[in-house]
C-alpha positions as CSV (number, residue, x, y, z in Angstrom):
1,M,60.8,285.2,152.4
2,K,59.6,283.3,155.2
3,L,61.3,281.8,158.2
4,G,63.2,278.9,156.1
5,H,64.9,277.2,159.3
6,I,66.2,277.2,163.3
7,I,69.4,276.3,163.8
8,Y,69.9,274.8,167.2
9,K,73.5,273.6,168.4
10,V,74.0,270.7,170.9
11,D,77.6,269.2,172.2
12,D,76.9,266.0,171.5
13,L,74.8,264.8,167.8
14,D,74.2,261.5,169.0
15,E,72.5,262.3,172.4
16,A,70.0,265.0,170.8
17,V,69.1,262.5,168.2
18,K,68.2,260.5,170.5
19,E,66.9,262.9,172.9
20,Y,64.4,264.7,170.6
21,T,63.4,261.3,169.3
22,K,62.4,259.7,173.3
23,K,60.8,263.6,173.5
24,G,58.1,262.2,170.1
25,F,60.2,263.9,167.4
26,T,60.6,262.1,164.2
27,V,64.4,263.0,163.4
28,E,67.1,262.5,160.6
29,Y,71.0,262.6,160.3
30,G,72.2,265.1,157.4
31,K,74.2,262.3,155.5
32,K,74.6,258.9,156.0
33,K,78.5,259.4,156.5
34,N,80.3,261.3,160.2
35,P,76.6,263.7,160.0
36,Y,77.3,267.2,161.8
37,N,73.7,268.3,161.9
38,A,70.6,266.2,162.3
39,L,66.7,267.4,160.5
40,I,63.5,268.0,162.3
41,Y,60.4,268.4,159.4
42,F,57.4,269.0,159.5
43,A,55.0,269.4,156.8
44,E,54.7,273.3,156.7
45,G,56.2,275.9,158.1
46,P,60.4,276.0,159.0
47,Y,62.3,272.7,160.5
48,L,64.7,272.8,163.3
49,E,68.3,272.1,162.5
50,L,70.4,270.2,165.4
51,L,74.0,270.8,165.2
52,E,77.1,269.4,166.4
53,T,79.7,271.0,164.5
54,T,79.2,273.3,160.7
55,G,81.4,271.0,159.8
56,M,84.1,273.6,157.7
57,P,87.8,271.8,158.2
58,S,90.0,274.2,159.6
59,F,92.1,274.6,156.7
60,I,89.2,276.6,154.0
61,K,88.6,277.9,157.2
62,K,92.0,279.3,156.8
63,I,91.3,279.4,153.1
64,L,87.9,281.7,153.4
65,S,90.2,284.0,155.6
66,F,92.8,284.5,153.0
67,F,90.2,285.8,150.6
68,G,88.7,288.2,152.6
69,K,86.2,286.5,154.0
70,K,86.2,286.7,157.3
71,A,83.7,287.8,158.4
72,L,82.2,284.2,157.4
73,V,84.1,282.7,159.2
74,N,84.3,284.1,161.9
75,R,80.2,283.0,162.3
76,L,81.0,279.2,161.4
77,D,83.5,280.1,164.7
78,I,80.4,281.4,166.6
79,W,78.8,278.5,166.0
80,D,81.3,275.7,166.4
81,N,82.1,276.8,169.5
82,S,78.6,278.3,170.6
83,K,76.7,276.5,174.1
84,E,73.9,274.7,173.7
85,G,70.8,275.9,172.6
86,L,69.5,277.9,170.6
87,I,71.3,280.6,168.0
88,A,70.7,281.1,164.2
89,V,67.9,282.0,162.4
90,A,67.6,280.7,157.9
91,L,65.1,282.5,156.2
92,E,63.9,280.8,152.7
93,N,62.3,282.3,149.5
94,D,59.9,280.0,147.3
95,R,62.4,280.8,144.3
96,F,65.6,279.2,143.1
97,D,67.5,282.5,143.7
98,V,68.0,285.1,145.4
99,D,68.4,288.1,143.2
100,I,64.9,290.4,144.7
101,E,66.7,289.6,148.4
102,Q,70.6,290.2,147.3
103,N,69.2,293.7,145.2
104,I,68.1,293.8,149.6
105,L,70.7,294.1,150.4
106,D,72.9,295.9,147.5
107,K,70.5,298.9,148.0
108,A,71.7,299.4,152.6
109,N,75.1,299.0,151.8
110,L,75.7,295.9,153.1
111,K,78.6,293.2,153.0
112,Y,78.1,289.8,152.7
113,F,79.1,286.1,151.8
114,K,77.4,284.6,148.4
115,G,78.1,280.3,147.6
116,K,76.4,276.7,146.7
117,S,76.5,274.3,149.1
118,G,75.2,270.6,149.0
119,R,74.6,267.4,150.3
120,T,73.4,263.6,149.5
121,D,70.9,262.9,152.8
122,T,70.6,259.8,154.0
123,K,67.6,258.4,151.5
124,G,70.3,259.4,148.9
125,R,68.6,262.9,147.5
126,K,71.6,264.8,146.4
127,L,70.4,268.8,147.9
128,K,71.2,272.3,146.6
129,F,71.1,275.6,147.9
130,L,72.4,278.6,147.1
131,G,72.5,281.1,149.9
132,I,74.1,284.6,151.0
133,M,75.1,284.7,155.3
134,P,75.5,288.8,155.8
135,D,78.3,289.7,157.2
136,D,76.3,291.1,160.6
137,M,74.8,287.9,162.6
138,E,72.3,290.0,163.7
139,I,70.8,289.4,159.9
140,P,69.7,286.7,159.6
141,F,71.1,284.0,157.0
142,F,69.1,282.7,153.8
143,G,68.4,280.9,150.6
144,A,66.9,280.0,147.8
145,K,64.9,277.1,148.3
146,F,66.7,272.8,147.8
147,N,66.4,271.6,144.4
148,I,64.2,268.7,146.1
149,N,61.2,268.8,148.1
150,V,63.0,267.6,151.3
151,R,59.4,267.6,153.7
152,P,57.8,265.3,154.9
153,P,53.6,264.3,153.3
154,A,51.3,267.0,153.9
155,N,49.4,267.0,157.3
156,Y,52.5,265.1,159.1
157,I,52.0,265.3,162.5
158,H,54.8,264.3,164.7
159,P,54.7,261.1,167.1
160,N,54.3,264.5,169.8
161,G,51.1,265.6,167.9
162,V,53.9,268.9,166.6
163,K,52.2,270.1,163.1
164,K,55.1,273.2,163.2
165,I,57.5,275.7,164.4
166,K,55.0,279.1,165.1
167,S,57.2,281.5,165.9
168,I,60.9,281.8,167.1
169,A,62.1,285.8,168.4
170,F,65.2,287.0,167.0
171,G,67.3,289.6,167.7
172,T,69.0,292.4,165.9
173,K,70.0,296.8,166.2
174,E,66.8,298.3,165.9
175,K,68.6,300.4,162.2
176,F,68.4,296.5,160.9
177,I,64.5,296.0,161.3
178,P,63.8,297.7,158.4
179,I,65.7,295.8,156.4
180,I,64.4,292.4,157.5
181,N,61.3,293.1,157.1
182,Q,62.4,294.3,153.5
183,L,64.0,290.2,153.9
184,C,61.2,288.2,155.6
185,D,57.1,289.1,155.9
186,D,56.7,285.7,158.4
187,E,54.3,286.5,160.8
188,G,56.0,283.3,162.7
189,M,59.2,285.8,162.9
190,K,59.1,287.9,166.2
191,L,62.1,291.2,165.9
192,F,63.1,292.5,169.4
193,I,65.7,294.9,169.7
194,G,69.1,293.4,171.4
195,N,71.2,289.4,170.9
196,G,70.5,286.3,170.0
197,V,67.8,283.5,169.1
198,K,64.9,282.8,172.5
199,D,61.5,281.5,172.5
200,L,61.0,278.3,170.1
201,E,57.1,278.2,170.2
202,F,55.9,274.7,168.8
203,E,51.6,274.6,167.3
204,Y,50.4,271.1,168.0
205,L,47.8,269.4,167.0
206,N,45.0,270.2,169.1
207,S,46.6,273.7,171.2
208,S,49.7,275.1,170.7
209,I,52.0,275.3,173.6
């Protein structure tokens, strides 16, 4: 798998969209009505998700908890209540299934939630996604590719000259590093022993900053 997207928590989505647009990025809301996120896509590499909330209603969280999905609900609560900043990394394969990756977690006896999700974006595209959320947040969540290609045309450059996200650092436990390396072979993923996501680096048309 490769880096799929990086989540940046924001306090106010509309203000964040305005801010990143002023910074020279092309930004689009995740959906037309009551959006809770916005996306900055690149022609290659991971995209950046600006997330205000997970959009998961509290009553759904209660149902999930009732059915033993407390780890998933805990992850959603942490994202909903996080301070502004980088909070998560997602991996993505180039298939429409996650069988290989699921087998890696099963062999390591790691628990997870597997499910489908989808949305209709602002362009009317009905996007579908199959993903896995490991119970331990020190393992990135991951999934299959979208059923529809959402990327801009090849060689697209944002107005500010950014080509792509070059790298990101992800903190984890030492025991999880071999598992993450099995899951992800992206040179842009920089693992370190610790907690959190940091050091997002963009690649520009003429240089890296």
